[in-house]
MIRONU-737986 format. One line per 4 residues: their letters; for each residue z, y, x of N, C-alpha, C. Coordinates in steps of 0.05 Angstrom, whole numbers, always signed. Example, Ala and Ser with C-alpha at 12.3 -4.5 7.8 and 13.67 -1.06 7.14 Angstrom:
AS) +156 -114 +264 +156 -90 +246 +156 -66 +264; +142 -45 +257 +143 -21 +273 +157 +1 +258
***
This chain:
DAQG) +915 -322 -3279 +890 -331 -3267 +868 -331 -3289; +844 -335 -3280 +821 -335 -3299 +824 -356 -3321; +834 -379 -3314 +837 -400 -3334 +857 -393 -3355; +879 -381 -3347 +899 -371 -3366 +888 -350 -3384
FMTF) +872 -332 -3373 +860 -311 -3390 +841 -323 -3410; +825 -343 -3402 +806 -356 -3420 +821 -371 -3442; +845 -381 -3436 +861 -394 -3457 +870 -373 -3477; +879 -350 -3468 +886 -327 -3485 +863 -320 -3504
VRIL) +839 -317 -3493 +816 -311 -3509 +811 -332 -3530; +811 -357 -3522 +805 -380 -3540 +826 -381 -3563; +851 -378 -3557 +872 -380 -3577 +868 -357 -3598; +864 -333 -3588 +862 -311 -3607 +836 -311 -3623
NTER) +816 -326 -3614 +791 -328 -3629 +790 -353 -3646; +811 -369 -3647 +812 -393 -3663 +826 -387 -3689; +812 -394 -3711 +823 -388 -3738 +850 -399 -3743; +855 -424 -3735 +881 -437 -3740 +904 -423 -3725
AYER) +899 -413 -3701 +921 -400 -3685 +923 -370 -3689; +903 -358 -3702 +902 -329 -3704 +926 -317 -3717; +934 -326 -3740 +957 -314 -3754 +983 -314 -3738; +986 -335 -3723 +1011 -338 -3707 +1012 -320 -3683
YAGC) +989 -315 -3670 +988 -301 -3645 +975 -273 -3645; +963 -265 -3667 +947 -240 -3668 +963 -215 -3662; +988 -213 -3671 +1003 -189 -3668 +1023 -189 -3645; +1020 -207 -3626 +1039 -210 -3604 +1033 -190 -3582
HYSL) +1052 -188 -3563 +1051 -171 -3540 +1042 -188 -3516; +1020 -180 -3503 +1010 -195 -3480 +1010 -177 -3456; +1018 -188 -3433 +1019 -174 -3408 +1002 -188 -3387; +985 -174 -3373 +970 -185 -3351 +987 -183 -3327
MASI) +996 -205 -3315 +1016 -205 -3294 +1004 -204 -3266; +977 -208 -3264 +964 -206 -3238 +935 -199 -3243; +922 -188 -3223 +893 -183 -3225 +878 -210 -3226; +856 -210 -3240 +840 -235 -3242 +810 -229 -3238
DLKD) +796 -248 -3227 +768 -247 -3223 +754 -267 -3241; +737 -257 -3259 +723 -274 -3278 +694 -280 -3270; +688 -278 -3244 +661 -284 -3235 +652 -311 -3244; +628 -312 -3254 +615 -337 -3264 +630 -350 -3287
TPVT) +645 -333 -3303 +660 -342 -3326 +652 -325 -3350; +631 -331 -3364 +623 -315 -3388 +646 -314 -3408; +651 -291 -3419 +674 -287 -3437 +664 -278 -3465; +676 -291 -3485 +672 -282 -3513 +693 -260 -3517
PVGA) +687 -238 -3530 +707 -217 -3535 +731 -227 -3550; +755 -217 -3543 +779 -222 -3558 +775 -207 -3584; +780 -221 -3607 +775 -208 -3633 +745 -206 -3638; +731 -228 -3633 +702 -229 -3636 +692 -227 -3664
VVSR) +710 -233 -3683 +702 -234 -3711 +717 -212 -3726; +703 -198 -3743 +715 -175 -3758 +739 -184 -3774; +739 -208 -3784 +762 -217 -3800 +786 -226 -3783; +783 -227 -3756 +805 -234 -3738 +806 -215 -3715
PFKG) +811 -189 -3720 +812 -169 -3698 +837 -173 -3681; +837 -163 -3657 +861 -163 -3640 +880 -142 -3652; +905 -151 -3658 +924 -133 -3671 +950 -130 -3654; +950 -139 -3630 +975 -138 -3614 +975 -116 -3594
VFDG) +991 -120 -3573 +992 -102 -3551 +982 -117 -3526; +963 -105 -3512 +954 -117 -3487 +961 -97 -3465; +979 -104 -3448 +988 -86 -3426 +977 -98 -3400; +959 -83 -3387 +948 -93 -3362 +966 -90 -3338
NSNT) +988 -76 -3341 +1007 -72 -3319 +994 -63 -3293; +974 -45 -3296 +959 -34 -3273 +943 -54 -3258; +939 -78 -3269 +923 -98 -3256 +893 -94 -3262; +876 -109 -3248 +847 -107 -3250 +835 -133 -3260
ISNL) +817 -131 -3279 +800 -153 -3287 +773 -147 -3274; +764 -164 -3256 +739 -160 -3242 +717 -179 -3253; +693 -169 -3252 +669 -185 -3258 +669 -197 -3286; +678 -181 -3305 +677 -190 -3333 +647 -191 -3341
QVDH) +639 -213 -3353 +612 -216 -3363 +613 -224 -3393; +603 -206 -3410 +602 -210 -3438 +573 -209 -3447; +562 -231 -3455 +535 -233 -3466 +538 -242 -3494; +541 -222 -3512 +550 -228 -3539 +529 -224 -3560
VGTS) +522 -245 -3573 +501 -243 -3594 +512 -254 -3621; +538 -260 -3623 +548 -273 -3646 +560 -255 -3667; +570 -232 -3660 +581 -213 -3680 +573 -185 -3672; +581 -165 -3687 +571 -138 -3683 +588 -121 -3664
ASGL) +610 -131 -3653 +627 -116 -3634 +630 -130 -3608; +625 -116 -3586 +624 -129 -3560 +639 -112 -3539; +653 -125 -3521 +668 -114 -3499 +689 -134 -3491; +708 -126 -3474 +731 -144 -3469 +744 -152 -3495
FGYV) +747 -133 -3513 +756 -137 -3540 +733 -130 -3559; +728 -146 -3579 +707 -139 -3599 +719 -120 -3619; +733 -131 -3638 +747 -115 -3659 +776 -112 -3652; +786 -88 -3654 +814 -81 -3649 +825 -66 -3673
EDAV) +848 -74 -3683 +859 -60 -3706 +890 -59 -3704; +901 -35 -3708 +930 -32 -3706 +941 -43 -3679; +927 -37 -3658 +933 -49 -3632 +937 -28 -3611; +948 -37 -3588 +951 -20 -3564 +939 -36 -3541
IRDL) +921 -23 -3526 +910 -34 -3501 +915 -12 -3480; +929 -20 -3459 +936 +1 -3440 +939 -10 -3411; +937 +10 -3393 +944 +6 -3364 +928 -16 -3352; +901 -14 -3353 +884 -35 -3343 +860 -22 -3328
VLEN) +852 -36 -3307 +828 -30 -3292 +808 -52 -3297; +784 -44 -3305 +762 -63 -3308 +741 -56 -3287; +734 -75 -3270 +717 -70 -3248 +692 -88 -3248; +669 -75 -3245 +643 -90 -3244 +638 -107 -3269
SDIE) +641 -94 -3292 +637 -109 -3317 +607 -108 -3324; +599 -128 -3339 +571 -130 -3348 +573 -138 -3378; +568 -118 -3395 +571 -121 -3424 +543 -120 -3436; +534 -140 -3451 +509 -140 -3464 +512 -149 -3493
SDYI) +499 -134 -3511 +502 -140 -3539 +476 -134 -3554; +471 -150 -3575 +449 -145 -3593 +457 -130 -3617; +481 -120 -3618 +492 -108 -3643 +501 -80 -3639; +515 -68 -3658 +519 -39 -3660 +544 -28 -3647
FCGS) +564 -43 -3641 +589 -33 -3629 +592 -45 -3602; +591 -28 -3581 +592 -39 -3554 +606 -20 -3535; +627 -29 -3522 +641 -14 -3502 +654 -33 -3482; +661 -23 -3458 +672 -41 -3438 +699 -53 -3447
IAGH) +717 -36 -3458 +743 -46 -3467 +741 -56 -3496; +730 -41 -3514 +729 -50 -3542 +703 -40 -3555; +692 -57 -3572 +668 -49 -3587 +675 -32 -3610; +697 -40 -3625 +704 -26 -3650 +735 -25 -3652
ATNS) +746 -1 -3652 +775 +2 -3653 +783 +18 -3678; +802 +8 -3693 +812 +21 -3717 +843 +24 -3715; +853 +48 -3721 +882 +52 -3721 +896 +41 -3695; +884 +46 -3673 +893 +35 -3648 +896 +56 -3626
VIED) +910 +49 -3604 +914 +66 -3581 +902 +51 -3557; +884 +65 -3543 +873 +55 -3518 +879 +76 -3497; +895 +69 -3478 +904 +89 -3459 +907 +79 -3431; +905 +97 -3412 +909 +91 -3383 +890 +68 -3374
IRVK) +865 +72 -3381 +844 +52 -3374 +825 +65 -3354; +817 +49 -3335 +796 +57 -3316 +775 +35 -3314; +750 +43 -3319 +728 +25 -3317 +712 +34 -3293; +710 +16 -3272 +696 +23 -3247 +673 +4 -3243
GGEI) +649 +15 -3242 +625 -1 -3237 +618 -18 -3262; +594 -27 -3262 +586 -45 -3283 +564 -32 -3300; +558 -46 -3322 +536 -38 -3339 +541 -46 -3368; +531 -30 -3386 +532 -36 -3415 +503 -35 -3425
RAYT) +495 -56 -3438 +468 -57 -3450 +471 -65 -3479; +461 -48 -3497 +462 -54 -3526 +434 -51 -3537; +425 -73 -3550 +397 -73 -3559 +395 -82 -3588; +376 -70 -3602 +365 -81 -3627 +335 -74 -3625
SGIA) +320 -81 -3645 +291 -75 -3643 +283 -51 -3660; +263 -37 -3652 +251 -17 -3668 +263 +11 -3667; +284 +16 -3652 +297 +42 -3651 +300 +49 -3621; +295 +74 -3614 +299 +83 -3587 +319 +106 -3586
VEAC) +340 +103 -3571 +360 +125 -3568 +364 +127 -3538; +364 +151 -3527 +368 +154 -3498 +398 +151 -3491; +404 +140 -3468 +431 +136 -3460 +444 +162 -3453; +470 +163 -3456 +486 +188 -3450 +484 +193 -3420
EYAP) +485 +218 -3412 +484 +226 -3384 +509 +218 -3368; +532 +216 -3382 +557 +212 -3368 +563 +183 -3362; +547 +165 -3371 +553 +137 -3366 +527 +121 -3366; +525 +100 -3349 +501 +84 -3349 +501 +64 -3372
VRTN) +499 +75 -3396 +498 +58 -3420 +469 +58 -3429; +456 +34 -3429 +429 +32 -3438 +429 +21 -3466; +415 +35 -3484 +414 +26 -3511 +387 +32 -3524; +379 +15 -3542 +356 +22 -3559 +364 +17 -3588
NSGY) +390 +20 -3593 +398 +18 -3621 +412 +44 -3630; +415 +46 -3656 +428 +71 -3666 +458 +66 -3671; +469 +47 -3657 +497 +40 -3661 +516 +58 -3646; +540 +48 -3642 +562 +62 -3629 +567 +48 -3602
NGGV) +559 +61 -3580 +561 +49 -3554 +574 +69 -3535; +593 +60 -3520 +607 +78 -3502 +617 +64 -3477; +625 +80 -3457 +635 +68 -3432 +661 +53 -3435; +679 +64 -3452 +705 +51 -3456 +706 +38 -3484
VGLA) +700 +53 -3505 +701 +43 -3532 +675 +51 -3546; +664 +32 -3561 +639 +38 -3577 +645 +56 -3600; +663 +49 -3618 +671 +65 -3641 +701 +64 -3643; +714 +87 -3645 +743 +89 -3649 +748 +105 -3675
MNST) +759 +91 -3695 +765 +104 -3721 +795 +106 -3724; +804 +131 -3730 +833 +136 -3733 +849 +124 -3709; +838 +128 -3685 +849 +117 -3661 +853 +138 -3640; +869 +132 -3620 +873 +150 -3598 +863 +137 -3572
VRNC) +845 +151 -3558 +835 +142 -3532 +843 +163 -3513; +862 +157 -3495 +872 +178 -3477 +875 +168 -3448; +872 +186 -3430 +874 +181 -3402 +857 +157 -3393; +833 +157 -3403 +814 +136 -3396 +791 +148 -3380
RYDG) +780 +132 -3362 +759 +141 -3345 +738 +119 -3341; +713 +127 -3343 +691 +109 -3339 +674 +118 -3316; +674 +102 -3294 +658 +109 -3270 +637 +87 -3267; +620 +84 -3286 +600 +63 -3286 +582 +64 -3262
***
């Protein structure tokens, strides 16, 4: 349920609990609706990236709302490192960021695998001041920054992104 998911986010973003739970395997056991529940990205801080496995088990997270102004990576996951995120549908997401790494699933991924993801509907908005960059034709990503913004992942370094689809 949404409350259980929010507990997952809170634990992984808490400094005291991070070392114990960062590299664990997590499975989404049912679809959840996060309507009216603003979410801070999992791995919101560069020093505490998500390092585990997140298996969506073909379930859907609906109505994800991320309005993130606290760090430079925004999405369901902010920073992802040595991780696997797979088999998930994200529906009607709303991702907004004032910083440079922004994607529906992950803002910044390093040495990770993101696979079997479908993003259906929603919007990504990434803003900073003074720079204008046109959005890509293949996705409704609005940006006026020179950062890394994408439908699924903002920036993927030494990572594999496969069998993913963005139908914004």
